[in-house]
Every structure is written in structure tokens, then in C-alpha cells.
MARLUM-457459 format. One record per residue: residue number from 1; residue in one letter; x, y, z of N, C-alpha, C in turn. Coordinates in steps of 0.1 Angstrom, whole numbers, plus 5000, padded with zeros to 4 digits. Layout:
BEGIN
@i->NUM; aa->a; n_x->X; n_y->Y; n_z->Z; ca_x->X; ca_y->Y; ca_z->Z; c_x->X; c_y->Y; c_z->Z
...
//
This chain:
BEGIN
@i->1; aa->m; n_x->3617; n_y->4721; n_z->4304; ca_x->3620; ca_y->4707; ca_z->4308; c_x->3629; c_y->4707; c_z->4320
@i->2; aa->v; n_x->3627; n_y->4699; n_z->4330; ca_x->3635; ca_y->4698; ca_z->4342; c_x->3647; c_y->4690; c_z->4339
@i->3; aa->s; n_x->3659; n_y->4695; n_z->4344; ca_x->3671; ca_y->4688; ca_z->4343; c_x->3673; c_y->4680; c_z->4356
@i->4; aa->w; n_x->3677; n_y->4667; n_z->4354; ca_x->3679; ca_y->4659; ca_z->4366; c_x->3694; c_y->4655; c_z->4367
@i->5; aa->v; n_x->3703; n_y->4664; n_z->4361; ca_x->3717; ca_y->4661; ca_z->4361; c_x->3723; c_y->4663; c_z->4376
@i->6; aa->v; n_x->3731; n_y->4653; n_z->4380; ca_x->3737; ca_y->4653; ca_z->4393; c_x->3747; c_y->4664; c_z->4394
@i->7; aa->t; n_x->3747; n_y->4671; n_z->4405; ca_x->3757; ca_y->4682; ca_z->4407; c_x->3764; c_y->4679; c_z->4420
@i->8; aa->a; n_x->3775; n_y->4686; n_z->4422; ca_x->3783; ca_y->4684; ca_z->4435; c_x->3774; c_y->4686; c_z->4447
@i->9; aa->n; n_x->3764; n_y->4694; n_z->4446; ca_x->3755; ca_y->4696; ca_z->4458; c_x->3747; c_y->4684; c_z->4461
@i->10; aa->d; n_x->3746; n_y->4674; n_z->4453; ca_x->3738; ca_y->4662; ca_z->4455; c_x->3746; c_y->4651; c_z->4463
@i->11; aa->a; n_x->3759; n_y->4654; n_z->4466; ca_x->3767; ca_y->4645; ca_z->4474; c_x->3764; c_y->4648; c_z->4489
@i->12; aa->r; n_x->3766; n_y->4638; n_z->4497; ca_x->3764; ca_y->4640; ca_z->4512; c_x->3777; c_y->4636; c_z->4519
@i->13; aa->p; n_x->3779; n_y->4641; n_z->4531; ca_x->3791; ca_y->4637; ca_z->4538; c_x->3793; c_y->4622; c_z->4540
@i->14; aa->a; n_x->3782; n_y->4615; n_z->4542; ca_x->3783; ca_y->4600; ca_z->4544; c_x->3785; c_y->4592; c_z->4531
@i->15; aa->g; n_x->3784; n_y->4599; n_z->4519; ca_x->3785; ca_y->4592; ca_z->4507; c_x->3798; c_y->4594; c_z->4500
@i->16; aa->k; n_x->3799; n_y->4589; n_z->4488; ca_x->3812; ca_y->4590; ca_z->4480; c_x->3812; c_y->4604; c_z->4474
@i->17; aa->l; n_x->3824; n_y->4610; n_z->4474; ca_x->3826; ca_y->4623; ca_z->4467; c_x->3824; c_y->4621; c_z->4452
@i->18; aa->g; n_x->3816; n_y->4631; n_z->4446; ca_x->3814; ca_y->4630; ca_z->4432; c_x->3803; c_y->4622; c_z->4427
@i->19; aa->e; n_x->3794; n_y->4618; n_z->4436; ca_x->3782; ca_y->4611; ca_z->4432; c_x->3770; c_y->4615; c_z->4441
@i->20; aa->c; n_x->3758; n_y->4612; n_z->4436; ca_x->3746; ca_y->4614; ca_z->4443; c_x->3746; c_y->4604; c_z->4455
@i->21; aa->f; n_x->3743; n_y->4609; n_z->4467; ca_x->3742; ca_y->4600; ca_z->4478; c_x->3731; c_y->4590; c_z->4477
@i->22; aa->y; n_x->3720; n_y->4594; n_z->4471; ca_x->3708; ca_y->4585; ca_z->4471; c_x->3708; c_y->4575; c_z->4460
@i->23; aa->c; n_x->3713; n_y->4579; n_z->4448; ca_x->3712; ca_y->4569; ca_z->4436; c_x->3726; c_y->4565; c_z->4431
@i->24; aa->q; n_x->3736; n_y->4571; n_z->4437; ca_x->3750; ca_y->4567; ca_z->4434; c_x->3754; c_y->4570; c_z->4419
@i->25; aa->t; n_x->3747; n_y->4580; n_z->4413; ca_x->3750; ca_y->4584; ca_z->4399; c_x->3761; c_y->4594; c_z->4400
@i->26; aa->p; n_x->3771; n_y->4593; n_z->4391; ca_x->3782; ca_y->4603; ca_z->4391; c_x->3778; c_y->4617; c_z->4387
@i->27; aa->v; n_x->3785; n_y->4627; n_z->4392; ca_x->3782; ca_y->4641; ca_z->4388; c_x->3783; c_y->4642; c_z->4373
@i->28; aa->g; n_x->3773; n_y->4649; n_z->4367; ca_x->3773; ca_y->4652; ca_z->4353; c_x->3764; c_y->4643; c_z->4346
@i->29; aa->y; n_x->3759; n_y->4632; n_z->4352; ca_x->3749; ca_y->4623; ca_z->4346; c_x->3736; c_y->4625; c_z->4352
@i->30; aa->e; n_x->3725; n_y->4620; n_z->4346; ca_x->3712; ca_y->4622; ca_z->4352; c_x->3709; c_y->4612; c_z->4363
@i->31; aa->h; n_x->3702; n_y->4617; n_z->4374; ca_x->3698; ca_y->4609; ca_z->4385; c_x->3690; c_y->4597; c_z->4380
@i->32; aa->r; n_x->3692; n_y->4586; n_z->4386; ca_x->3684; ca_y->4574; ca_z->4382; c_x->3669; c_y->4576; c_z->4385
@i->33; aa->v; n_x->3661; n_y->4570; n_z->4378; ca_x->3647; ca_y->4570; ca_z->4380; c_x->3644; c_y->4565; c_z->4394
@i->34; aa->g; n_x->3636; n_y->4572; n_z->4402; ca_x->3633; ca_y->4567; ca_z->4416; c_x->3641; c_y->4575; c_z->4426
@i->35; aa->c; n_x->3652; n_y->4582; n_z->4422; ca_x->3660; ca_y->4590; ca_z->4431; c_x->3651; c_y->4600; c_z->4438
@i->36; aa->v; n_x->3653; n_y->4602; n_z->4451; ca_x->3645; ca_y->4611; ca_z->4459; c_x->3648; c_y->4626; c_z->4455
@i->37; aa->l; n_x->3659; n_y->4628; n_z->4448; ca_x->3662; ca_y->4642; ca_z->4444; c_x->3655; c_y->4646; c_z->4431
@i->38; aa->r; n_x->3648; n_y->4636; n_z->4425; ca_x->3639; ca_y->4639; ca_z->4414; c_x->3626; c_y->4644; c_z->4419
@i->39; aa->c; n_x->3625; n_y->4656; n_z->4423; ca_x->3613; ca_y->4662; ca_z->4429; c_x->3611; c_y->4676; c_z->4424
@i->40; aa->v; n_x->3598; n_y->4680; n_z->4425; ca_x->3595; ca_y->4694; ca_z->4420; c_x->3588; c_y->4701; c_z->4431
@i->41; aa->p; n_x->3589; n_y->4715; n_z->4431; ca_x->3583; ca_y->4723; ca_z->4441; c_x->3567; c_y->4721; c_z->4440
@i->42; aa->a; n_x->3561; n_y->4722; n_z->4451; ca_x->3546; ca_y->4722; ca_z->4452; c_x->3541; c_y->4730; c_z->4463
@i->43; aa->v; n_x->3528; n_y->4733; n_z->4463; ca_x->3522; ca_y->4740; ca_z->4474; c_x->3511; c_y->4732; c_z->4480
@i->44; aa->a; n_x->3511; n_y->4730; n_z->4493; ca_x->3500; ca_y->4723; ca_z->4500; c_x->3491; c_y->4733; c_z->4506
@i->45; aa->y; n_x->3478; n_y->4732; n_z->4503; ca_x->3468; ca_y->4741; ca_z->4509; c_x->3462; c_y->4733; c_z->4521
@i->46; aa->i; n_x->3466; n_y->4738; n_z->4533; ca_x->3462; ca_y->4731; ca_z->4546; c_x->3452; c_y->4740; c_z->4553
@i->47; aa->r; n_x->3441; n_y->4733; n_z->4557; ca_x->3431; ca_y->4740; ca_z->4565; c_x->3431; c_y->4736; c_z->4579
@i->48; aa->k; n_x->3431; n_y->4746; n_z->4588; ca_x->3429; ca_y->4743; ca_z->4602; c_x->3414; c_y->4742; c_z->4604
@i->49; aa->n; n_x->3409; n_y->4730; n_z->4607; ca_x->3395; ca_y->4727; ca_z->4607; c_x->3386; c_y->4734; c_z->4617
@i->50; aa->d; n_x->3392; n_y->4737; n_z->4628; ca_x->3383; ca_y->4744; ca_z->4638; c_x->3381; c_y->4759; c_z->4635
@i->51; aa->t; n_x->3390; n_y->4765; n_z->4627; ca_x->3388; ca_y->4779; ca_z->4623; c_x->3384; c_y->4781; c_z->4609
@i->52; aa->g; n_x->3387; n_y->4771; n_z->4600; ca_x->3385; ca_y->4772; ca_z->4586; c_x->3396; c_y->4780; c_z->4579
@i->53; aa->e; n_x->3406; n_y->4785; n_z->4586; ca_x->3417; ca_y->4792; ca_z->4579; c_x->3425; c_y->4782; c_z->4571
@i->54; aa->v; n_x->3429; n_y->4787; n_z->4559; ca_x->3437; ca_y->4779; ca_z->4549; c_x->3450; c_y->4786; c_z->4547
@i->55; aa->r; n_x->3461; n_y->4779; n_z->4548; ca_x->3474; ca_y->4785; ca_z->4545; c_x->3481; c_y->4777; c_z->4534
@i->56; aa->q; n_x->3489; n_y->4783; n_z->4527; ca_x->3497; ca_y->4777; ca_z->4516; c_x->3511; c_y->4774; c_z->4521
@i->57; aa->c; n_x->3514; n_y->4761; n_z->4521; ca_x->3527; ca_y->4756; ca_z->4526; c_x->3536; c_y->4750; c_z->4515
@i->58; aa->a; n_x->3548; n_y->4755; n_z->4514; ca_x->3557; ca_y->4750; ca_z->4504; c_x->3561; c_y->4736; c_z->4508
@i->59; aa->t; n_x->3561; n_y->4727; n_z->4497; ca_x->3565; ca_y->4713; ca_z->4499; c_x->3572; c_y->4709; c_z->4486
@i->60; aa->i; n_x->3574; n_y->4696; n_z->4485; ca_x->3579; ca_y->4690; ca_z->4472; c_x->3570; c_y->4678; c_z->4469
@i->61; aa->w; n_x->3571; n_y->4674; n_z->4456; ca_x->3564; ca_y->4662; ca_z->4451; c_x->3574; c_y->4654; c_z->4444
@i->62; aa->l; n_x->3575; n_y->4641; n_z->4447; ca_x->3584; ca_y->4632; ca_z->4441; c_x->3579; c_y->4628; c_z->4427
@i->63; aa->v; n_x->3587; n_y->4630; n_z->4417; ca_x->3583; ca_y->4628; ca_z->4403; c_x->3581; c_y->4614; c_z->4399
@i->64; aa->d; n_x->3590; n_y->4605; n_z->4404; ca_x->3590; ca_y->4591; ca_z->4400; c_x->3581; c_y->4582; c_z->4409
@i->65; aa->d; n_x->3578; n_y->4587; n_z->4420; ca_x->3570; ca_y->4580; ca_z->4430; c_x->3559; c_y->4589; c_z->4435
@i->66; aa->p; n_x->3549; n_y->4593; n_z->4427; ca_x->3540; ca_y->4603; ca_z->4431; c_x->3529; c_y->4597; c_z->4440
@i->67; aa->s; n_x->3533; n_y->4588; n_z->4449; ca_x->3524; ca_y->4582; ca_z->4458; c_x->3520; c_y->4592; c_z->4469
@i->68; aa->p; n_x->3508; n_y->4593; n_z->4472; ca_x->3504; ca_y->4602; ca_z->4483; c_x->3505; c_y->4596; c_z->4497
@i->69; aa->f; n_x->3511; n_y->4584; n_z->4498; ca_x->3512; ca_y->4577; ca_z->4510; c_x->3516; c_y->4585; c_z->4522
@i->70; aa->i; n_x->3526; n_y->4594; n_z->4521; ca_x->3531; ca_y->4601; ca_z->4532; c_x->3520; c_y->4611; c_z->4537
@i->71; aa->w; n_x->3511; n_y->4616; n_z->4528; ca_x->3500; ca_y->4624; ca_z->4532; c_x->3488; c_y->4617; c_z->4537
@i->72; aa->e; n_x->3486; n_y->4605; n_z->4532; ca_x->3474; ca_y->4597; ca_z->4535; c_x->3476; c_y->4588; c_z->4548
@i->73; aa->e; n_x->3488; n_y->4582; n_z->4549; ca_x->3490; ca_y->4573; ca_z->4560; c_x->3504; c_y->4575; c_z->4567
@i->74; aa->g; n_x->3512; n_y->4583; n_z->4561; ca_x->3526; ca_y->4585; ca_z->4567; c_x->3526; c_y->4596; c_z->4577
@i->75; aa->n; n_x->3538; n_y->4601; n_z->4579; ca_x->3541; ca_y->4611; ca_z->4589; c_x->3533; c_y->4624; c_z->4587
@i->76; aa->y; n_x->3531; n_y->4628; n_z->4574; ca_x->3524; ca_y->4640; ca_z->4571; c_x->3509; c_y->4639; c_z->4573
@i->77; aa->r; n_x->3504; n_y->4628; n_z->4577; ca_x->3490; ca_y->4626; ca_z->4580; c_x->3486; c_y->4631; c_z->4594
@i->78; aa->c; n_x->3496; n_y->4630; n_z->4603; ca_x->3494; ca_y->4633; ca_z->4617; c_x->3492; c_y->4648; c_z->4619
@i->79; aa->d; n_x->3483; n_y->4652; n_z->4627; ca_x->3480; ca_y->4666; ca_z->4631; c_x->3493; c_y->4673; c_z->4636
@i->80; aa->c; n_x->3501; n_y->4666; n_z->4643; ca_x->3513; ca_y->4673; ca_z->4649; c_x->3522; c_y->4678; c_z->4638
@i->81; aa->n; n_x->3524; n_y->4671; n_z->4627; ca_x->3532; ca_y->4676; ca_z->4616; c_x->3525; c_y->4686; c_z->4608
@i->82; aa->r; n_x->3512; n_y->4684; n_z->4606; ca_x->3504; ca_y->4694; ca_z->4598; c_x->3503; c_y->4707; c_z->4606
@i->83; aa->h; n_x->3503; n_y->4706; n_z->4619; ca_x->3503; ca_y->4718; ca_z->4628; c_x->3516; c_y->4726; c_z->4625
@i->84; aa->l; n_x->3528; n_y->4719; n_z->4624; ca_x->3540; ca_y->4726; ca_z->4622; c_x->3540; c_y->4732; c_z->4608
@i->85; aa->f; n_x->3536; n_y->4725; n_z->4598; ca_x->3535; ca_y->4731; ca_z->4584; c_x->3526; c_y->4744; c_z->4584
@i->86; aa->f; n_x->3515; n_y->4743; n_z->4591; ca_x->3505; ca_y->4754; ca_z->4591; c_x->3512; c_y->4766; c_z->4598
@i->87; aa->n; n_x->3518; n_y->4763; n_z->4609; ca_x->3525; ca_y->4774; ca_z->4617; c_x->3536; c_y->4781; c_z->4608
@i->88; aa->h; n_x->3544; n_y->4772; n_z->4602; ca_x->3555; ca_y->4778; ca_z->4594; c_x->3550; c_y->4786; c_z->4583
@i->89; aa->a; n_x->3539; n_y->4782; n_z->4576; ca_x->3533; ca_y->4790; ca_z->4565; c_x->3528; c_y->4803; c_z->4570
@i->90; aa->g; n_x->3524; n_y->4804; n_z->4583; ca_x->3520; ca_y->4817; ca_z->4588; c_x->3531; c_y->4825; c_z->4595
@i->91; aa->g; n_x->3543; n_y->4820; n_z->4594; ca_x->3554; ca_y->4827; ca_z->4600; c_x->3555; c_y->4826; c_z->4615
@i->92; aa->e; n_x->3548; n_y->4816; n_z->4620; ca_x->3548; ca_y->4814; ca_z->4634; c_x->3559; c_y->4804; c_z->4638
@i->93; aa->n; n_x->3563; n_y->4804; n_z->4651; ca_x->3573; ca_y->4795; ca_z->4656; c_x->3567; c_y->4781; c_z->4659
@i->94; aa->d; n_x->3575; n_y->4771; n_z->4660; ca_x->3570; ca_y->4758; ca_z->4664; c_x->3564; c_y->4759; c_z->4678
@i->95; aa->s; n_x->3554; n_y->4751; n_z->4680; ca_x->3548; ca_y->4751; ca_z->4693; c_x->3544; c_y->4736; c_z->4696
@i->96; aa->d; n_x->3542; n_y->4734; n_z->4709; ca_x->3539; ca_y->4721; ca_z->4714; c_x->3524; c_y->4719; c_z->4717
@i->97; aa->d; n_x->3516; n_y->4729; n_z->4712; ca_x->3502; ca_y->4729; ca_z->4716; c_x->3493; c_y->4721; c_z->4707
@i->98; aa->c; n_x->3498; n_y->4711; n_z->4701; ca_x->3490; ca_y->4702; ca_z->4692; c_x->3494; c_y->4687; c_z->4695
@i->99; aa->s; n_x->3484; n_y->4679; n_z->4697; ca_x->3487; ca_y->4665; ca_z->4699; c_x->3485; c_y->4657; c_z->4686
@i->100; aa->c; n_x->3489; n_y->4645; n_z->4686; ca_x->3487; ca_y->4636; ca_z->4675; c_x->3472; c_y->4633; c_z->4673
@i->101; aa->g; n_x->3469; n_y->4631; n_z->4660; ca_x->3455; ca_y->4628; ca_z->4656; c_x->3454; c_y->4630; c_z->4641
@i->102; aa->e; n_x->3442; n_y->4629; n_z->4636; ca_x->3440; ca_y->4631; ca_z->4622; c_x->3427; c_y->4639; c_z->4619
@i->103; aa->t; n_x->3423; n_y->4648; n_z->4628; ca_x->3411; ca_y->4655; ca_z->4625; c_x->3413; c_y->4671; c_z->4626
@i->104; aa->a; n_x->3424; n_y->4676; n_z->4631; ca_x->3425; ca_y->4690; ca_z->4633; c_x->3429; c_y->4697; c_z->4620
@i->105; aa->y; n_x->3435; n_y->4691; n_z->4610; ca_x->3439; ca_y->4697; ca_z->4598; c_x->3436; c_y->4689; c_z->4586
@i->106; aa->t; n_x->3432; n_y->4695; n_z->4575; ca_x->3429; ca_y->4689; ca_z->4562; c_x->3438; c_y->4694; c_z->4551
@i->107; aa->v; n_x->3444; n_y->4686; n_z->4543; ca_x->3451; ca_y->4691; ca_z->4531; c_x->3441; c_y->4691; c_z->4520
@i->108; aa->l; n_x->3437; n_y->4703; n_z->4517; ca_x->3427; ca_y->4705; ca_z->4507; c_x->3432; c_y->4700; c_z->4493
@i->109; aa->k; n_x->3444; n_y->4704; n_z->4490; ca_x->3450; ca_y->4700; ca_z->4477; c_x->3465; c_y->4703; c_z->4478
@i->110; aa->i; n_x->3472; n_y->4696; n_z->4469; ca_x->3486; ca_y->4699; ca_z->4467; c_x->3487; c_y->4702; c_z->4452
@i->111; aa->v; n_x->3494; n_y->4713; n_z->4449; ca_x->3494; ca_y->4718; ca_z->4435; c_x->3509; c_y->4721; c_z->4431
@i->112; aa->l; n_x->3512; n_y->4716; n_z->4418; ca_x->3525; ca_y->4719; ca_z->4413; c_x->3525; c_y->4733; c_z->4407
@i->113; aa->e; n_x->3538; n_y->4737; n_z->4403; ca_x->3539; ca_y->4751; ca_z->4397; c_x->3531; c_y->4753; c_z->4385
@i->114; aa->d; n_x->3528; n_y->4742; n_z->4377; ca_x->3520; ca_y->4744; ca_z->4365; c_x->3505; c_y->4743; c_z->4368
@i->115; aa->e; n_x->3501; n_y->4744; n_z->4380; ca_x->3487; ca_y->4743; ca_z->4385; c_x->3481; c_y->4730; c_z->4385
@i->116; aa->t; n_x->3489; n_y->4719; n_z->4382; ca_x->3484; ca_y->4705; ca_z->4382; c_x->3481; c_y->4702; c_z->4397
@i->117; aa->v; n_x->3469; n_y->4697; n_z->4400; ca_x->3466; ca_y->4692; ca_z->4413; c_x->3470; c_y->4678; c_z->4414
@i->118; aa->v; n_x->3479; n_y->4674; n_z->4423; ca_x->3484; ca_y->4661; ca_z->4424; c_x->3478; c_y->4653; c_z->4436
@i->119; aa->y; n_x->3472; n_y->4660; n_z->4445; ca_x->3466; ca_y->4654; ca_z->4457; c_x->3455; c_y->4662; c_z->4462
@i->120; aa->e; n_x->3444; n_y->4655; n_z->4467; ca_x->3433; ca_y->4662; ca_z->4473; c_x->3427; c_y->4652; c_z->4484
@i->121; aa->e; n_x->3423; n_y->4658; n_z->4495; ca_x->3416; ca_y->4650; ca_z->4505; c_x->3401; c_y->4654; c_z->4505
@i->122; aa->n; n_x->3393; n_y->4644; n_z->4509; ca_x->3379; ca_y->4647; ca_z->4511; c_x->3378; c_y->4657; c_z->4523
@i->123; aa->s; n_x->3370; n_y->4667; n_z->4521; ca_x->3369; ca_y->4677; ca_z->4532; c_x->3359; c_y->4673; c_z->4542
//
């Protein structure tokens, strides 16, 4: 079972000392439902469509708001961001050789540690 107890690491310089910056819960208590720090590790399988190569990219999945919006319509939908994820997964440096669009990369699936598939795109 995952523990959502606020720790000192959840504070931020712009927030109050001793509480979560995002949900304002004091250290030692559980983060409020909806807090962005209630997330779990996940792996995104991203395909570069012109080569067919698939890479596994480390990411997170929000537990209380499992909306795929960021992948379907938000910043992670754009090829320029997916290009960065793809390059990082391959140990490559950032590059400027990709322009914005929505056709160069496909997120085949996003999988949690327990193998639950939480997101898939039509290929």
C-alpha cells in the first residue's frame, strides 16, 4: 500500500515550512485527495512513427486525477515534447530538430509498476 504521508521534502521555498506546498497539509499527515504529489511511477512506451522504434520513458501517473488530458490534448501531445522524452529514454541529448505537430510520435501505452495499462493511443 502506498503511503501519502507529507514529509519535509514536500515543502517548497515559496510555501510555508512544515507543510506540503500543493495541498497545505502539515508534515506527518496524509496529502489531501487531489494533491499532485499523490502520483505513482509509470512507463510510457513511445514510438517514433517514421522508424517504428519504441522506447520506454519513465513518467508518473496522478492517482486522484487519472485523466489522460495531458497526453491527449495537453503539452505531452505535441511532438516536440514527445521528441524530448524519446531522446532522454535513449540517453540522447536534447535537440532542436523536431517541430510541433501530432504525427511524429505515438504513445502506445502507459503502464504502472503492477502492469496495469492506464493509457493507450490508437496506433
